[in-house]
C-alpha positions as MATLAB code, in Angstrom:
seq = 'MSCDCEVTILQHPNEVNHAKNTVRLVQLVMPKTRVLIGETSTDFQELSNDVKAHPNDYALLFPSDKSRVWQAAGSDARLPHLLFIDATWKKAYKMWMLNDWLQLVPQMHLDINEDGAQYRIRKARKPGQLSTLEAISSVLSVRYDTTPLDNMFEAFQKQFQSFQNDSSN';
ca = [
     106.848  153.263  345.045;
     103.275  152.115  345.274;
     100.805  151.153  342.605;
      97.490  149.339  342.755;
      98.340  146.843  340.033;
     100.375  143.688  340.449;
     103.655  143.296  338.575;
     105.057  139.863  337.757;
     108.331  139.328  335.941;
     109.025  136.050  334.169;
     112.800  135.946  334.370;
     114.936  133.639  332.260;
     117.375  131.672  334.484;
     120.398  133.162  332.648;
     119.391  136.649  333.813;
     119.256  135.909  337.545;
     122.943  136.353  338.336;
     123.758  138.729  335.500;
     125.688  141.791  336.679;
     123.396  144.048  334.634;
     120.188  142.579  336.099;
     117.754  145.489  336.502;
     115.049  143.262  338.020;
     116.879  143.450  341.363;
     116.536  147.227  341.220;
     112.823  146.968  340.483;
     112.432  144.772  343.568;
     114.221  147.337  345.733;
     111.845  150.106  344.673;
     108.750  147.908  344.342;
     109.122  145.130  346.935;
     105.748  143.563  346.051;
     107.009  142.737  342.556;
     106.772  139.011  341.959;
     109.658  137.380  340.085;
     109.228  133.878  338.692;
     112.346  132.225  337.331;
     112.031  129.744  334.510;
     111.546  129.193  330.822;
     108.819  126.622  330.202;
     105.180  126.329  331.230;
     106.037  123.862  334.004;
     108.173  126.601  335.603;
     105.159  128.927  335.705;
     102.375  126.407  336.404;
     100.522  128.327  339.124;
     100.514  131.566  337.131;
      99.592  129.669  333.982;
      96.534  128.166  335.667;
      95.377  131.568  336.910;
      95.914  133.202  333.521;
      93.928  130.455  331.796;
      91.062  131.017  334.228;
      91.169  134.847  334.048;
      93.135  135.988  330.956;
      91.587  139.451  330.856;
      92.801  140.217  334.380;
      96.333  140.346  332.936;
      98.303  142.286  330.356;
     101.655  141.254  328.917;
     104.224  143.676  327.629;
     105.439  141.841  324.538;
     105.596  143.044  320.922;
     103.485  140.387  319.180;
     101.416  140.574  316.011;
      98.350  141.112  318.218;
      99.848  143.659  320.608;
      98.447  147.159  320.974;
     100.399  150.277  321.789;
     100.503  150.599  325.586;
     100.343  154.379  325.705;
      97.085  154.294  323.747;
      95.489  151.673  325.987;
      97.213  152.172  329.305;
      95.473  155.099  330.902;
      91.961  153.740  330.287;
      92.541  150.035  330.730;
      91.773  148.192  333.961;
      94.940  146.183  334.386;
      95.384  144.771  337.860;
      98.195  142.396  336.877;
     101.028  143.288  334.499;
     103.396  140.639  333.117;
     106.920  141.250  331.809;
     109.497  138.868  330.339;
     113.084  139.479  331.448;
     115.453  137.853  328.951;
     117.443  138.586  325.832;
     115.141  139.218  322.864;
     115.902  135.778  321.440;
     115.185  134.042  324.754;
     112.098  136.192  325.403;
     110.664  135.055  322.080;
     111.461  131.439  322.955;
     109.695  131.844  326.315;
     106.722  133.387  324.514;
     106.532  130.407  322.160;
     107.009  127.783  324.908;
     104.260  129.278  327.072;
     101.135  129.285  324.916;
      99.078  130.509  327.891;
     100.824  133.897  327.522;
      99.133  134.274  324.156;
      95.725  134.242  325.911;
      96.608  137.505  327.665;
      96.099  140.897  326.014;
      99.511  141.974  324.717;
     100.904  145.479  324.681;
     104.033  147.046  323.274;
     105.634  150.412  323.859;
     105.837  153.044  321.157;
     109.435  154.076  321.783;
     111.555  156.028  319.344;
     115.325  155.754  319.098;
     115.804  158.426  321.734;
     113.385  156.826  324.213;
     115.737  154.163  325.517;
     118.270  155.306  328.080;
     119.886  151.918  328.712;
     123.543  152.386  327.891;
     124.948  149.309  329.611;
     123.930  146.610  327.141;
     123.858  147.007  323.396;
     120.415  147.168  321.869;
     119.969  145.403  318.538;
     117.104  147.676  317.504;
     116.239  151.283  318.322;
     113.994  151.660  321.330;
     114.874  148.390  323.062;
     114.656  148.809  326.822;
     115.880  147.159  329.968;
     113.207  145.468  332.068;
     113.315  148.332  334.568;
     112.857  150.914  331.782;
     109.952  148.934  330.346;
     108.226  148.699  333.730;
     108.790  152.401  334.356;
     107.417  153.291  330.915;
     104.291  151.193  331.429;
     103.613  152.454  334.935;
     104.337  156.110  334.092;
     100.995  156.287  332.280;
      99.319  156.196  335.724;
     101.951  156.562  338.442;
     104.898  158.688  339.466;
     107.855  156.485  338.502;
     110.523  158.874  339.769;
     111.856  156.322  342.319;
     112.375  153.725  339.554;
     113.914  156.274  337.211;
     116.270  157.576  339.916;
     117.365  154.039  340.817;
     118.037  153.294  337.162;
     120.078  156.462  336.659;
     122.175  155.737  339.762;
     122.735  152.174  338.532;
     123.947  153.396  335.155;
     126.261  155.994  336.720;
     127.737  153.371  339.048;
     128.262  150.946  336.180;
     129.838  153.654  334.001;
     132.136  154.650  336.867;
     133.183  151.013  337.270;
     133.894  150.746  333.541;
     135.942  153.949  333.591;
     137.961  152.756  336.617;
     138.675  149.361  335.074;
     139.846  150.876  331.784;
     142.505  152.967  333.527;
];
């Protein structure tokens, strides 16, 4: 899948080897995706410096008090570099707080209803919570054909469900 914007995922170290890690699937479909592993600003120093110099060249998908609905802004906005946090909600919030440079970037959130999320592998605490792959697909679908991401995700879920069914027998 090709797109003319850059995608960077800030991945919490606990997610790297997780069996349900959808970031690996994103990288298979979008090999230019950049994944930075860490939690604190020292882990993301190079990106932090660039964001501080050019904050409006980035957009972060994170539901903050200042975030705007992505669908409303996405099709018009010039967003060459999209940032995503891959972590549990609690750890994502901690990463957000530990990396004050992220708060310089325009923030977006998705307007997802209860039926919007298709992620059946992990339990969501709130309606509309998405996997990282689903979030990336939702953001990019405003401008691009995300069928390759969506197909990869569906195959992943079917494989995981098949594994669960086999292990319960």
